[in-house]
C-alpha positions as CSV (number, residue, x, y, z in Angstrom):
1,M,20.2,16.6,3.2
2,K,18.6,16.2,-0.2
3,T,14.9,16.5,-0.6
4,N,12.8,13.3,-1.1
5,P,12.1,13.0,-4.9
6,F,8.4,12.2,-4.2
7,T,8.0,15.3,-2.1
8,V,9.5,17.4,-5.0
9,F,7.1,15.6,-7.4
10,E,4.0,16.3,-5.1
11,Q,5.0,20.0,-4.8
12,A,5.6,20.6,-8.5
13,V,3.0,23.1,-9.7
14,S,3.9,24.0,-13.3
15,E,4.9,22.1,-16.4
16,Q,8.3,23.5,-16.1
17,D,8.6,22.2,-12.5
18,L,7.5,18.7,-13.7
19,E,10.0,18.8,-16.6
20,Q,12.9,19.8,-14.3
21,F,11.8,17.0,-11.9
22,R,11.7,14.5,-14.8
23,Q,15.2,15.5,-15.9
24,S,16.6,15.2,-12.4
25,I,15.2,11.7,-12.0
26,I,16.6,10.7,-15.5
27,E,20.0,12.0,-14.5
28,E,20.0,10.1,-11.2
29,G,18.8,7.0,-13.0
30,F,17.9,3.8,-11.1
31,S,18.6,5.3,-7.6
32,G,16.5,8.4,-8.2
33,F,13.6,6.5,-9.7
34,R,13.7,4.0,-6.8
35,K,13.5,6.8,-4.3
36,L,10.5,8.2,-6.3
37,L,8.8,4.8,-6.1
38,E,9.5,4.5,-2.4
39,G,7.8,7.8,-1.8
40,F,4.9,6.8,-3.9
41,R,4.5,3.5,-2.1
42,D,4.5,5.4,1.2
43,R,1.7,7.5,-0.2
44,L,-0.2,4.4,-1.2
45,K,0.1,3.0,2.3
46,R,-1.2,6.1,4.1
47,F,-3.9,7.7,1.8
48,D,-7.5,7.6,2.8
49,E,-10.7,8.6,0.9
50,T,-9.9,12.3,1.3
51,E,-6.6,11.8,-0.7
52,A,-7.8,9.1,-3.1
53,E,-8.4,11.5,-6.0
54,S,-5.2,13.3,-5.6
55,T,-3.3,10.0,-5.3
56,S,-4.8,8.9,-8.5
57,A,-4.0,12.2,-10.2
58,L,-0.3,11.9,-9.0
59,L,-0.2,8.4,-10.5
60,A,-1.5,9.7,-13.8
61,C,1.1,12.4,-13.8
62,A,3.9,10.0,-13.0
63,K,2.8,7.7,-15.8
64,K,3.0,10.7,-18.3
65,L,6.4,11.8,-17.0
66,F,7.9,8.2,-17.0
67,P,5.9,6.2,-19.5
68,A,8.6,3.4,-19.6
69,P,9.8,2.7,-16.0
70,V,11.5,-0.4,-17.5
71,Q,14.3,2.0,-18.7
72,F,15.3,2.2,-15.0
73,S,15.0,-1.5,-14.2
74,P,13.3,-4.4,-15.9
75,S,11.6,-5.2,-12.5
76,W,9.6,-1.9,-12.9
77,A,8.1,-2.7,-16.2
78,K,4.6,-2.9,-14.8
79,V,5.0,-0.7,-11.6
80,W,2.4,1.9,-12.7
81,D,-0.2,-0.9,-13.4
82,E,0.5,-2.4,-10.0
83,F,0.1,1.0,-8.3
84,E,-3.1,1.6,-10.2
85,R,-4.6,-1.7,-9.0
86,I,-3.5,-0.9,-5.4
87,I,-5.3,2.4,-5.5
88,G,-8.4,0.8,-6.9
89,Y,-8.5,-2.0,-4.4
90,K,-7.8,0.3,-1.5
91,I,-10.6,2.7,-2.6
92,M,-12.9,-0.4,-2.7
93,V,-12.0,-1.2,0.9
94,L,-12.3,2.4,2.0
95,D,-15.8,2.5,0.4
96,A,-16.8,-0.8,2.0
97,V,-16.0,0.1,5.6
98,Q,-17.5,3.3,7.2
99,A,-15.1,5.6,9.0
100,E,-16.9,5.0,12.4
101,E,-16.2,1.2,12.0
102,R,-12.5,1.5,11.4
103,D,-11.0,1.7,14.9
104,G,-9.6,-1.3,16.7
105,E,-7.3,-4.1,15.5
106,W,-7.4,-5.5,12.0
107,Q,-5.7,-8.4,10.3
108,I,-5.0,-9.8,6.8
109,L,-5.4,-13.5,6.1
110,I,-4.2,-15.2,2.9
111,D,-4.9,-18.8,2.1
112,N,-5.2,-21.3,-0.6
113,P,-7.3,-24.2,0.7
114,F,-6.4,-26.5,-2.2
115,T,-2.6,-26.5,-1.4
116,N,-0.6,-27.5,1.6
117,T,1.0,-24.1,1.8
118,D,0.8,-22.2,5.1
119,I,-1.8,-19.7,5.9
120,V,-0.3,-16.2,5.9
121,C,-1.6,-13.8,8.6
122,Y,-0.7,-10.2,9.4
123,P,-2.2,-9.3,12.8
124,S,-2.2,-6.1,14.9
125,L,-2.9,-3.7,12.0
126,S,-4.7,-0.4,12.0
127,F,-7.5,-0.2,9.5
128,I,-5.5,2.0,7.0
129,E,-2.5,-0.5,7.2
130,G,-4.9,-3.4,6.6
131,A,-6.5,-1.6,3.7
132,Y,-3.1,-1.1,2.1
133,M,-2.0,-4.6,2.7
134,Y,-5.3,-6.0,1.3
135,A,-4.8,-3.9,-1.8
136,Y,-1.2,-4.8,-2.2
137,F,-1.7,-8.6,-1.9
138,R,-5.0,-8.5,-3.8
139,T,-3.1,-7.4,-7.0
140,D,-1.4,-10.8,-7.2
141,L,-3.7,-13.5,-5.9
142,K,-3.0,-16.9,-7.4
143,Q,-5.6,-19.4,-8.6
144,N,-7.8,-20.5,-5.6
145,E,-6.1,-18.1,-3.1
146,Y,-8.3,-15.8,-1.1
147,I,-7.5,-12.8,1.0
148,R,-9.5,-11.5,4.0
149,L,-9.3,-8.2,5.8
150,Q,-11.0,-8.7,9.1
151,K,-11.5,-6.8,12.3
152,I,-10.5,-8.5,15.5
153,Q,-13.2,-8.3,18.2
154,N,-11.6,-10.3,21.0
155,V,-8.1,-11.5,21.5
156,I,-6.9,-14.4,23.6
157,M,-3.1,-14.5,23.6
158,A,-0.5,-16.6,25.3
159,F,3.3,-16.4,25.4
160,G,5.1,-19.7,25.7
161,S,7.6,-18.4,28.1
162,E,4.9,-17.2,30.6
163,G,2.6,-20.2,30.5
164,A,-0.3,-17.8,31.3
165,V,-3.1,-16.7,29.1
166,I,-3.8,-13.0,28.6
167,T,-7.3,-12.1,27.6
168,E,-8.3,-8.7,26.4
169,K,-11.0,-7.1,24.4
170,S,-10.1,-5.1,21.4
171,K,-9.6,-1.4,22.1
172,D,-12.8,-0.2,20.5
173,Q,-15.2,-2.2,22.7
């Protein structure tokens, strides 16, 4: 089984390692670069404040190795800018919520009160999942849209097939 390109990138220690990596991605073309981006996106999803600096450094390095991602696909013309904004917004969320306040269930809510579009809600998230999704969606908010990352304190839930109401407190209370 071939090694994940992002893992190879993370583990590169010398300029020679990075150049070999760069050449291998260029040789693989679209597919190799896509795998690199998938690994990077996974890193963006899971990093916390202890990995924020190293994640930013990896992005800076990737931007130097591949300054024109558009050569692999037009849809990736601004991928480094998107990743940079995701990192920035996620760091903002990590800084705003203390570690001891992060347990329990979180949700993302996106709405534009000036349109008749549906409210979008992503429930049942861990804090780190919510922080990533907040950062991801925050990068592309439209005029008058807003996004909320909020902690769920109590849940009242019903299933149509049961007809009964299930009430539970969130796990951290």
